[in-house]
Phi, psi and omega in degrees: 000125180263171188295327179295320177297319182293319182293333180284344182281152176279172180300317179294319179295322178295319179297317179296317180296320179297315178298317179298316180293323179293323176295317179295321178298318178299315180297320179294320177296321178296316178297321180295321181292329181266359177080019182256003184285123180259318182260084184292333180293337182295331180300313180292322178298315180298316180301317181289323177296320178298317179297319178299314182295317179297323179295313181294319177300317180294320178294322179291323179286331179285332183279000000 
């Protein structure tokens, strides 16, 4: 997900997306701990997507 896609979303959509990404991040961490994680690059992608969404949410609330 790139920054332009994130900026087009509404506040509620951003919150839903953030919750979804956090759940996925938890599942990936659980898989990594049990040795079942296959797509290790996905962990970094999720982390960066969460940061993008939090940044846009903060900018929208400040504006």
